SELUMFI-417907 format. One record per residue (C-alpha): x, y, z. Coordinates in steps of 0.2 Angstrom, whole numbers, padded with zeros to 4 digits, always signed. Example, Ala and Ser with C-alpha at 12.3 -4.5 7.8 and 13.67 -1.06 7.14 Angstrom:
+0062-0022+0039;+0068-0005+0036;
//
This chain:
+0074-0043-0112;+0084-0058-0104;+0082-0070-0089;+0094-0059-0079;+0084-0043-0081;+0073-0036-0067;+0059-0025-0073;+0045-0015-0065;+0029-0016-0075;+0015-0003-0074;-0001+0001-0084;+0003+0009-0101;+0001+0028-0101;-0016+0034-0108;-0015+0039-0127;-0009+0056-0131;-0023+0069-0129;-0032+0060-0115;-0032+0066-0097;-0025+0058-0082;-0008+0055-0074;+0001+0040-0079;+0003+0026-0066;+0021+0026-0069;+0022+0044-0062;+0009+0041-0048;+0018+0026-0041;+0035+0034-0043;+0040+0018-0053;+0056+0025-0059;+0062+0030-0042;+0058+0013-0035;+0067+0005-0050;+0082+0016-0046;+0082+0012-0028;+0081-0007-0031;+0094-0006-0045;+0106+0004-0034;+0105-0011-0021;+0108-0024-0035;+0121-0013-0044;+0112-0016-0060;+0099-0006-0069;+0080-0010-0067;+0069-0005-0081;+0051+0001-0080;+0040-0006-0093;+0022+0001-0097;+0013-0014-0103;+0006-0031-0098;+0014-0046-0089;+0015-0055-0106;+0026-0040-0112;+0039-0044-0098;+0037-0063-0097;+0055-0065-0103;+0062-0055-0088;+0071-0064-0074;+0061-0055-0060;+0045-0045-0062;+0040-0032-0050;+0022-0029-0054;+0010-0015-0051;-0003-0023-0062;-0018-0032-0056;-0014-0050-0055;-0028-0063-0058;-0027-0081-0065;-0031-0075-0083;-0016-0063-0083;-0005-0076-0076;-0010-0089-0089;-0007-0076-0102;+0011-0075-0097;+0014-0093-0092;+0028-0097-0080;+0030-0080-0072;+0022-0082-0055;+0038-0089-0046;+0048-0074-0053;+0035-0061-0049;+0033-0049-0034;+0016-0040-0033;+0019-0023-0026;+0001-0017-0026;-0010-0029-0016;-0026-0021-0009;-0030-0034+0004;-0020-0049+0008;-0002-0051+0001;+0000-0068+0009;-0016-0074+0001;-0009-0068-0016;+0006-0079-0014;-0003-0094-0008;-0016-0093-0022;-0005-0088-0037;+0012-0095-0032;+0020-0078-0033;+0038-0075-0026;+0032-0061-0015;+0020-0047-0012;+0017-0031-0003;+0002-0022+0001;-0003-0005-0007;-0001+0003+0010;+0016-0004+0012;+0022+0003-0005;+0014+0020-0001;+0024+0021+0015;+0040+0018+0005;+0035+0031-0008;+0031+0044+0005;+0045+0041+0018;+0059+0034+0008;+0074+0031+0019;+0063+0031+0034;+0051+0017+0030;+0053+0000+0038;+0058-0015+0029;+0045-0027+0035;+0028-0032+0030;+0035-0040+0014;+0028-0057+0011;+0037-0071+0002;+0038-0090+0000;+0047-0098+0014;+0060-0106+0003;+0066-0088-0003;+0066-0082+0015;+0077-0096+0020;+0089-0093+0006;+0090-0075+0011;+0092-0079+0029;+0078-0067+0034;+0068-0068+0050;+0050-0075+0049;+0039-0062+0057;+0023-0073+0055;+0014-0086+0044;+0000-0082+0032;-0016-0090+0039;-0006-0104+0047;+0003-0109+0031;+0021-0112+0034;+0026-0109+0016;+0020-0091+0015;+0029-0079+0027;+0031-0061+0032;+0049-0057+0033;+0061-0044+0041;+0079-0043+0040;+0090-0030+0050;+0102-0029+0035;+0089-0020+0024;+0083-0003+0030;+0068-0001+0019;+0056-0010+0007;+0066-0006-0009;+0082-0014-0002;+0073-0029+0005;+0064-0031-0012;+0081-0030-0021;+0088-0044-0009;+0073-0055-0014;+0077-0051-0033;+0095-0057-0031;+0089-0073-0022;+0076-0076-0036;+0090-0074-0049;+0101-0086-0040;+0113-0073-0034;+0119-0069-0017;+0109-0055-0009;+0117-0038-0008;+0126-0034+0008;+0112-0023+0015;+0110-0004+0018;+0105-0004+0037;+0121+0006+0041;+0117+0019+0028;
//
């Protein structure tokens, strides 16, 4: 794994012989990785593991619970991590943990159920990334000017907006967009 890789990290599958559908399957993680990768024109890998397992990646798209102890275990990853499964407040997660971005669980579910028809807003990020992207700031988190909810008419859905943020985090120009598709 290199500092140019974008990875999606999910809980490991249950051991053979146990019941339950793997998180990778439930969340359509491979499909999301493919959609982001198509926009970046670069493969995005799905890893079943921990944040520490993917700490060497350039950008981490996490479906794992993020807490202070998990971030300490993988030091330095917060500014390169977008948390895509926030139950309550994506803005608070960015403010409290210094993440690159976040989206609510409901926002992700909208993407997974309505791919191609979902809306590319309700993604939260740091203001510095929003400015580098040239995105429109929809609102601030709790009056904090450094944590913003963004929209960008160039990106038609959540996966494409996340891909644009990935490119910015990697120091690349954002993809041209997919609004006309």
